[in-house]
C-alpha positions in Angstrom: 140.3 132.5 94.5 139.3 134.1 91.4 138.8 130.4 90.1 136.6 129.6 92.8 134.4 132.7 92.5 134.1 131.8 88.6 133.1 128.2 89.6 130.6 129.3 91.9 129.4 131.7 89.1 129.2 129.1 86.8 127.1 126.8 89.3 124.5 129.6 89.7 124.2 129.9 86.2 123.4 126.4 85.7 121.1 125.9 88.6 118.1 128.0 87.3 118.2 125.9 84.2 118.2 122.6 85.8 115.3 123.5 88.1 113.4 124.9 85.2 114.0 121.4 83.7 112.7 120.0 86.5 109.4 122.0 86.2 109.1 121.0 82.4 109.6 117.1 83.4 106.8 117.6 86.2 104.4 119.5 83.8 104.7 116.6 81.3 104.3 113.9 84.2 101.2 115.9 85.6 99.5 115.6 82.1 99.9 111.9 81.9 99.1 111.5 85.8 96.0 113.5 85.6 94.8 111.7 82.6 94.9 108.7 84.2 92.5 109.6 87.1 90.5 112.6 85.5 88.3 109.9 83.5 87.3 108.2 86.7 84.4 110.5 87.8 83.5 111.4 84.1 82.8 107.6 83.3 78.9 107.8 83.6 78.9 110.9 81.9 81.0 109.4 78.8 78.4 106.1 79.1 75.4 108.2 78.6 76.6 110.5 75.8 78.1 107.7 73.8 76.2 104.8 74.5 78.7 102.4 75.9 77.6 99.3 77.6 78.9 98.2 80.8 81.7 96.0 79.6 82.5 98.4 76.8 82.8 101.4 79.1 85.8 99.9 80.7 87.8 100.3 77.5 87.9 103.9 78.1 90.3 103.1 80.6 91.9 99.9 79.2 92.8 101.3 75.8 94.8 103.6 77.6 96.7 101.2 80.1 97.5 98.5 77.5 99.8 100.6 75.3 100.9 102.8 78.1 102.2 99.9 80.1 103.3 97.6 77.3 105.5 100.2 75.7 107.3 101.6 78.8 110.3 99.5 78.3 110.9 99.5 74.8 110.7 103.5 74.7 112.5 103.7 77.7 115.5 101.7 75.8 114.8 104.0 72.9 115.4 107.5 75.2 118.7 105.9 76.2 119.5 105.5 72.3 118.1 108.7 70.7 118.2 110.9 73.9 115.8 111.5 76.6 114.7 115.2 75.0 113.9 113.9 71.9 111.6 111.0 73.2 110.0 113.3 75.7 109.0 116.1 73.5 107.6 113.8 70.8 105.8 112.2 73.4 104.4 115.5 74.6 103.3 116.3 71.0 101.6 112.7 70.5 100.0 113.0 73.8 98.5 116.3 73.1 97.4 115.7 69.7 95.6 112.4 71.0 94.0 114.4 73.9 92.4 116.8 71.5 90.9 113.7 69.5 89.5 112.2 72.8 88.1 115.8 73.3 86.1 116.0 69.9 85.1 112.2 69.7 81.7 111.6 69.1 81.8 107.9 68.7 82.9 105.2 70.8 85.6 103.9 68.4 87.1 107.3 68.0 87.3 107.8 71.6 88.7 104.2 72.0 91.1 104.7 69.3 92.3 108.2 70.7 92.7 106.9 74.2 95.2 104.3 73.0 96.9 106.9 71.2 97.4 108.9 74.4 98.6 106.0 76.1 101.4 105.7 73.3 102.2 109.4 74.0 102.1 109.0 77.9 104.6 105.9 77.6 106.9 108.1 75.6 106.6 111.1 77.9 107.0 109.0 81.2 109.5 106.3 80.5 112.5 108.6 80.3 111.5 111.3 83.0 113.3 109.6 85.8 116.6 109.1 83.9 116.8 112.7 83.0 115.9 113.7 86.4 118.8 111.8 88.1 121.2 113.2 85.3 120.2 116.7 85.9 120.7 116.3 89.6 123.7 113.9 90.5 124.1 115.2 93.7 122.4 113.2 96.5 120.8 115.8 98.6 119.7 117.9 95.4 118.7 114.6 93.9 116.4 113.6 96.9 115.0 117.2 96.7 114.1 117.0 93.0 112.7 113.4 93.6 110.4 114.8 96.1 109.2 117.6 93.9 108.7 115.0 91.1 106.9 112.6 93.5 104.5 115.2 94.9 103.2 116.3 91.3 102.8 112.8 90.4 100.9 111.7 93.7 99.0 115.1 94.3 98.1 115.0 90.3 96.4 111.7 90.9 94.0 113.1 93.5 93.7 116.2 91.7 92.7 114.7 88.7 89.5 113.1 90.5 88.6 116.7 91.4 89.0 118.2 88.0 87.2 115.3 86.6 84.0 116.1 88.6 84.3 119.8 88.2 84.8 120.1 84.4 82.3 117.3 83.9 79.7 119.0 85.9 80.3 122.4 85.2 81.1 121.9 81.3 81.0 118.4 80.0 83.2 115.4 79.7 84.8 116.4 76.5 86.7 119.2 78.6 88.6 116.8 80.7 90.5 116.1 77.6 90.4 119.5 75.8 92.2 121.1 78.9 95.4 119.2 77.8 95.8 121.2 74.7 97.2 124.5 76.3 99.2 122.5 79.0 100.8 120.4 76.2 101.6 123.2 74.0 103.3 125.3 76.7 105.2 122.2 78.1 106.4 121.2 74.6 107.5 124.7 74.0 109.1 125.0 77.4 110.7 121.6 76.6 112.3 122.6 73.7 113.6 126.0 75.4 115.2 124.5 78.7 116.0 120.9 78.4 119.4 120.2 77.5 119.9 118.0 74.4 121.2 114.7 75.2 123.7 112.7 73.0 122.2 109.3 73.2 124.0 105.9 72.4 122.6 106.1 68.9 119.9 103.9 67.1 123.2 102.1 65.5 123.6 100.2 68.7 120.3 98.6 68.4 117.6 98.1 70.7 117.2 94.3 70.3 113.8 94.6 68.3 113.2 90.9 68.6 113.2 91.2 72.5 111.2 94.4 72.2 108.3 92.5 70.5 108.4 89.7 73.0 108.3 92.0 76.0 106.0 94.6 74.4 103.5 91.7 73.6 103.9 90.1 77.1 103.3 93.5 79.0 100.4 94.5 76.9 98.8 90.8 77.5 99.5 90.9 81.1 97.7 94.3 81.5 94.9 93.3 79.2 94.4 90.1 81.4 94.5 92.2 84.4 92.0 95.0 83.5 89.6 92.6 81.7 89.5 89.9 84.5 86.1 90.7 86.0 84.5 90.3 82.6 86.5 87.6 81.3 86.2 85.1 84.0 88.9 82.8 85.7 89.5 80.3 82.9 90.0 83.0 80.2 92.2 85.1 82.5 94.5 82.1 83.2 95.0 81.2 79.4 96.1 84.7 78.9 98.4 84.7 82.2 100.0 81.5 80.7 100.8 83.0 77.4 102.0 86.2 79.1 104.3 84.1 81.3 105.7 82.2 78.1 106.5 85.3 76.3 108.1 86.7 79.5 110.2 83.5 79.6 111.0 84.0 75.9 112.3 87.5 76.5 114.5 86.7 79.4 116.2 83.8 77.0 116.5 86.4 74.4 118.3 88.9 76.8 120.6 86.4 78.3 121.8 85.7 74.7 121.3 89.1 72.4 124.6 90.6 71.8 122.7 94.4 72.6 119.8 93.2 74.9 117.0 95.5 75.5 116.8 94.9 79.2 120.2 94.2 80.6 119.7 91.3 82.9 122.4 92.8 85.4 120.0 95.4 86.6 118.3 92.9 88.6 121.5 91.8 90.4 120.9 95.0 92.6 118.7 93.5 95.4 117.8 97.2 96.3 116.5 98.0 92.8 114.4 94.8 92.3 113.0 95.0 95.7 112.1 98.6 95.3 110.2 97.8 92.2 108.4 94.7 93.8 107.6 96.9 96.9 106.0 99.6 94.3 104.0 96.9 92.9 102.1 96.1 96.1 102.2 99.8 97.2 100.7 101.1 94.1 98.1 98.1 93.8 96.3 99.1 97.1 96.7 103.1 96.5 95.1 102.8 93.1 92.4 100.8 94.1 91.7 103.3 96.9 91.3 106.0 94.6 88.8 104.3 92.2 86.7 102.4 95.1 87.0 105.6 97.6 85.4 107.5 94.7 82.6 104.6 94.1 82.0 104.7 97.8 81.4 108.5 98.1 78.9 108.2 95.3 77.1 105.1 95.4 76.8 104.7 99.5 77.3 108.2 100.8 75.3 109.8 97.7 77.7 112.2 96.8 77.6 114.1 93.3 80.5 114.3 90.9 81.9 117.8 91.9 81.4 117.0 95.7 83.3 113.7 95.1 86.2 115.4 93.7 86.3 117.9 96.3 86.4 115.4 99.1 89.7 114.2 97.5 91.3 117.7 97.6 92.9 117.5 101.1 95.1 114.4 99.7 97.2 116.5 97.1 97.2 119.4 99.5 98.8 117.1 102.2 101.0 115.3 99.7 102.4 118.5 98.2 103.1 120.0 101.7 104.6 117.0 103.0 106.8 116.1 100.0 108.1 119.4 99.4 108.4 120.5 103.1 109.6 117.4 104.6 110.3 114.6 102.4 114.0 115.2 101.3 115.3 116.4 104.7 113.5 113.5 106.3 115.2 111.1 104.0 118.6 112.8 104.0 118.4 112.5 108.0 117.0 109.1 108.5 117.7 107.3 105.0 115.0 106.2 102.6 114.7 102.8 104.0 113.5 104.0 107.6 111.4 106.6 105.6 109.7 104.0 103.4 108.8 101.8 106.4 107.3 104.5 108.1 105.3 105.4 105.1 104.1 101.8 104.4 102.8 101.7 108.3 100.9 104.8 107.7 99.3 103.5 104.3 98.4 100.3 106.1 96.6 102.1 109.1 94.7 104.3 106.6 93.5 101.2 104.8 92.5 99.4 107.9 90.6 102.6 109.0 88.8 102.3 105.6 87.9 99.0 105.7 85.2 100.0 108.3 83.4 101.9 105.0 79.9 102.4 107.3 76.5 102.7 105.1 75.6 105.9 107.2 79.3 107.0 107.2 80.1 110.8 107.5 82.9 112.3 105.8 84.6 114.0 108.7 84.6 110.9 110.9 85.1 108.0 108.5 86.7 109.3 105.1 88.9 112.4 106.1 91.2 110.6 108.8 92.1 107.6 106.7 92.5 109.9 103.6 94.9 112.0 105.6 96.8 108.8 106.8 97.2 107.7 103.3 98.2 110.9 102.1 100.9 111.2 104.8 102.0 107.6 103.9 102.2 108.1 100.5 104.2 111.5 100.9 106.8 109.5 102.8 107.1 106.3 100.8 106.8 107.4 97.2 110.0 109.6 97.1 111.8 106.9 99.1 110.9 103.9 96.8 111.7 106.1 94.1 115.0 107.1 94.8 115.9 103.5 96.0 114.6 102.0 92.5 117.0 104.7 90.4 120.2 104.3 92.5 121.2 101.1 91.1 121.4 101.9 87.4 124.0 103.0 85.2 124.2 106.5 83.6 123.4 104.8 80.1 120.8 102.6 81.6 118.9 105.2 83.3 116.2 105.5 80.6 115.7 102.0 81.0 115.6 101.8 84.8 113.1 104.7 84.6 111.1 102.8 82.2 110.9 99.6 84.5 110.1 101.8 87.4 106.9 103.2 85.5 106.4 99.8 84.2 105.9 98.5 87.5 103.7 101.2 88.5 101.2 100.3 85.7 101.3 96.7 86.3 100.9 97.4 90.1 98.2 99.7 89.5 96.3 97.8 87.0 96.4 94.4 89.2 95.4 96.2 92.3 92.5 97.8 90.5 91.4 94.5 88.7 91.6 92.3 92.0 90.1 95.1 94.3 87.0 95.8 92.0 86.4 92.1 91.3 86.1 91.4 94.9 84.0 94.2 95.6 81.5 93.4 92.8 81.5 89.4 93.7 80.6 90.3 97.4 77.9 92.6 96.2 76.5 90.4 93.9 76.4 87.6 96.0 74.8 89.7 98.8 72.1 91.1 96.3 71.5 87.4 95.3 70.6 86.8 99.2 68.3 89.7 99.3 70.3 92.4 100.8 69.5 96.0 100.3 71.5 97.4 97.5 73.5 100.1 99.2 74.4 97.8 102.2 75.4 95.1 99.8 77.7 97.8 98.0 79.1 98.9 101.2 80.1 95.5 102.2 82.0 94.8 99.0 84.0 98.0 99.4 84.7 96.9 103.0 86.1 93.8 101.5 88.5 95.4 99.1 89.8 97.8 101.6 90.4 95.0 103.9 92.4 93.2 100.9 94.1 96.5 100.3 95.1 96.5 103.9 96.6 93.3 103.6 98.4 94.4 100.4 100.0 97.1 102.1 101.2 95.2 104.9 102.8 92.7 102.7 104.6 95.5 101.1 105.7 96.6 104.4 107.1 93.2 105.1 108.9 92.8 101.8 110.4 96.3 102.2 111.7 95.4 105.8 113.3 92.1 104.5 114.7 93.2 101.3 115.6 96.8 101.3 117.7 97.2 104.4 121.4 98.1 103.7 123.8 100.4 105.8 123.6 103.0 103.1 119.8 103.0 102.9 119.5 103.4 106.6 122.3 106.4 106.7 120.7 108.5 104.3 123.2 107.8 101.7 122.5 106.5 98.4 122.5 102.7 98.0 125.4 100.9 96.3 125.1 101.0 92.7 124.4 97.9 90.5 127.3 95.7 89.8 129.2 96.8 86.9 
């Protein structure tokens, strides 16, 4: 009896530190997620202040996305070797310093270079978070709750970034969208040192297959570069870059099959659930990321909203996501299984996108924006924790950092691809109508309607893929899917 009491006492003593660790991991994630969205509303102010051209302005976003997406797999593997805590705290430091450099930038070159450094720090921080979270909460029910909290922070942070970008830019100036990261970053770094348990990695002596790392990092960076610049480069140039990146990916795959210590163990992809969950995420995030960007433009360029009002209009989304994820997601997944919850979420996302595809010129917020916004928030609140749990369930403990890096990589690739496709389609439709003599606002609204219709198709494709690939007995019963073959 005394042994049982002592065991429970030790468990209660461990619990606060684990949840404190989760708060620290969420704080680091919140910074990187906010930064990916906070720039959107401030882009016109940055352009006016620093004199960016239209194509040049895109590099304020691209300079962050390219190293972020390109380095996730490499730093995820390095996190397995040196320990997640070391990689996470180093990433926080790099990201915070880079944020200050962005905030004090007075030239285009300085801002773009600092944004690239931010992307490196963001990759270092993000790549290991999910692996650390799964290790902290191995018990299925607690893990589901932890993933729900983590997903709520990430999802709500995306919409919150739009609000903060508008509020800070209008109340102060665009520099503060970056400088706000300084106190957050310092506090998160100190808390990480205090609460995160040190991890003994496999050791750098085991190697990270650096030739393979060079191949995949080059392939990922080239892929993101090809995607985010597709609208300005044209079809021919984009196809050439895509062909080169595919060749690099093929060389990387051959290298991983033969390397004694591969960077990406190909056995990970034997898990149908892990592979399918990442594929579903590419489509789901592609549609949602495009919605955030184009939705903000619709409010500003069609409905005439200002920066602060645009950010405020998005606030119901993070509130709904936070309430649903924290209050219902973990219990719903535990009861019905991640497969059913994911399908339900994707149905809601598809319905929300379909409603947005109306995008009338004379639309109103309450009738035409808020209902689909809430549907998308509810769908994302259900789908994101479910697909996260499915994607991480098949990885071994020693591959947790790599699986986390892979999951974050598919997020970036999906978001970049969706943004490039939807914005290119919207711009092409708008230009074609303008050349035909259509009114600017009407032509712009028509372009956004096309983008939202395509986003609806992407969401439906994610639903069909999930239904056909991710169904397993355990995924439908609330139990974690079977592990990847050992």
